[in-house]
C-alpha positions as CSV (number, residue, x, y, z in Angstrom):
1,M,0.0,0.0,0.0
2,K,2.9,2.3,0.7
3,Y,4.1,1.8,-2.9
4,F,0.7,2.9,-4.2
5,F,0.7,6.1,-2.2
6,K,4.3,6.9,-3.3
7,L,3.4,6.3,-6.9
8,N,0.4,8.6,-6.5
9,I,2.5,11.3,-4.9
10,I,5.0,11.1,-7.7
11,S,2.2,11.2,-10.3
12,M,0.8,14.3,-8.5
13,L,4.2,16.0,-8.8
14,Y,4.3,15.1,-12.5
15,A,1.0,16.9,-12.9
16,L,2.2,19.9,-10.9
17,I,5.3,20.2,-13.1
18,V,3.2,20.6,-16.2
19,F,0.3,22.5,-14.5
20,I,2.2,25.5,-13.2
21,P,3.9,26.5,-16.5
22,F,0.7,25.9,-18.5
23,E,-1.4,28.0,-16.2
24,L,1.2,30.8,-16.3
25,M,1.2,30.7,-20.1
26,L,-2.6,30.7,-20.3
27,N,-2.9,33.6,-17.8
28,V,-0.4,36.1,-19.2
29,Y,-3.0,38.7,-19.8
30,R,-4.5,38.3,-16.4
31,I,-1.1,38.5,-14.7
32,S,-0.2,41.6,-16.8
33,R,-3.4,43.3,-15.9
34,L,-3.3,42.5,-12.2
35,T,0.4,43.4,-11.7
36,E,0.5,46.2,-14.2
37,W,3.6,44.7,-15.8
38,S,4.1,44.7,-19.6
39,I,3.2,41.6,-21.5
40,G,6.8,41.2,-22.5
41,T,7.9,41.1,-18.9
42,V,5.3,38.6,-18.0
43,N,6.3,36.4,-20.9
44,I,10.0,36.5,-19.9
45,L,9.1,35.6,-16.3
46,T,6.8,32.9,-17.4
47,S,9.6,31.4,-19.6
48,I,12.0,31.5,-16.6
49,V,9.5,29.8,-14.4
50,L,8.8,27.2,-17.1
51,L,12.5,26.3,-17.4
52,A,13.0,26.3,-13.6
53,A,10.0,24.1,-13.1
54,F,11.0,21.7,-15.8
55,I,14.6,21.4,-14.7
56,G,13.9,21.4,-10.9
57,G,11.0,19.1,-11.3
58,T,13.0,16.6,-13.4
59,M,15.7,16.5,-10.8
60,L,13.2,16.1,-7.9
61,I,11.2,13.4,-9.7
62,Y,14.3,11.5,-10.7
63,S,15.6,11.4,-7.2
64,L,12.3,10.5,-5.7
65,T,11.8,7.7,-8.2
66,Q,15.1,6.3,-7.3
67,K,14.5,6.5,-3.6
68,W,10.8,5.6,-3.2
69,L,10.0,3.3,-6.1
70,D,11.5,0.0,-6.5
71,Q,12.5,-1.5,-9.9
72,R,9.0,-2.3,-10.9
73,K,7.5,-2.0,-14.3
74,A,4.4,-0.6,-12.5
75,N,6.4,2.7,-12.2
76,L,5.5,3.2,-15.9
77,I,1.8,3.6,-14.9
78,A,2.8,7.2,-13.8
79,A,2.7,8.0,-17.5
80,I,-1.1,7.7,-17.3
81,L,-1.7,8.4,-13.6
82,W,-0.6,12.0,-13.8
83,L,-3.5,13.0,-16.1
84,P,-6.3,12.7,-13.6
85,Y,-4.3,14.9,-11.2
86,F,-3.7,17.4,-13.9
87,V,-7.4,17.6,-14.8
88,L,-8.2,18.0,-11.1
89,F,-5.7,20.8,-10.7
90,V,-7.1,22.6,-13.8
91,F,-10.7,22.3,-12.7
92,A,-9.8,23.5,-9.2
93,F,-7.9,26.5,-10.6
94,A,-10.8,27.3,-12.9
95,F,-13.3,27.1,-10.1
96,L,-11.2,29.1,-7.7
97,F,-10.1,31.8,-10.2
98,P,-12.7,32.1,-13.0
99,I,-12.1,34.4,-15.9
100,T,-14.5,37.3,-15.2
101,Y,-12.9,39.8,-17.6
102,G,-13.1,39.0,-21.3
103,G,-9.7,40.5,-22.1
104,D,-8.0,37.8,-20.0
105,D,-8.9,35.0,-22.4
106,P,-5.7,33.3,-23.7
107,N,-4.6,33.3,-27.3
108,P,-5.6,30.2,-29.4
109,V,-1.9,29.6,-30.2
110,I,-1.2,28.9,-26.5
111,G,-3.8,26.2,-26.7
112,L,-2.0,24.5,-29.6
113,L,1.3,24.7,-27.7
114,A,-0.4,23.2,-24.6
115,M,-1.9,20.4,-26.7
116,G,1.5,19.6,-28.2
117,G,3.1,19.6,-24.8
118,M,0.4,17.3,-23.4
119,L,1.0,14.8,-26.2
120,C,4.7,14.7,-25.6
121,Y,4.6,14.7,-21.8
122,P,3.8,11.0,-21.3
123,F,6.9,10.1,-23.4
124,Y,9.0,12.3,-21.1
125,I,7.6,10.5,-18.1
126,L,8.3,7.1,-19.6
127,L,11.8,8.2,-20.5
128,L,12.5,9.6,-17.0
129,N,11.2,6.5,-15.3
130,S,13.1,4.2,-17.7
131,I,16.4,6.1,-17.0
132,A,15.8,5.9,-13.2
133,M,15.1,2.2,-13.4
134,W,18.1,1.6,-15.6
135,K,20.4,3.5,-13.3
136,D,19.1,1.5,-10.3
137,E,19.8,-1.7,-12.2
138,E,23.3,-0.5,-13.1
139,I,24.1,0.4,-9.5
140,A,22.7,-3.0,-8.3
141,D,25.1,-5.0,-10.6
């Protein structure tokens, strides 16, 4: 049962790693309006947070996968298990912070970028889990 909880925590972290940058990208106009920063400044800060979340999250998930999860092929379920958490985060964010001003609607291009990222993200998870399992196997030999 402990393994199941650890796998769910790691899947939740996978969802957070992709949720935070996506929400920042989708809410550029809202952040710009509320902070009175220019859109260029918000885009630069969003890009920095996106890279930091991706790099820091990758290192965190890699180390947690090696520490918490054994060499099981069930670790690869995380490539699917992150999606319900991501949907839950999106619905919770949309419920807590609804768009009340029409000018805050995101560009359609951001939606295309988000869809492309969502299609590639499970392969990233599979690759990261495979590398973590391969390194554990190499250390055990």
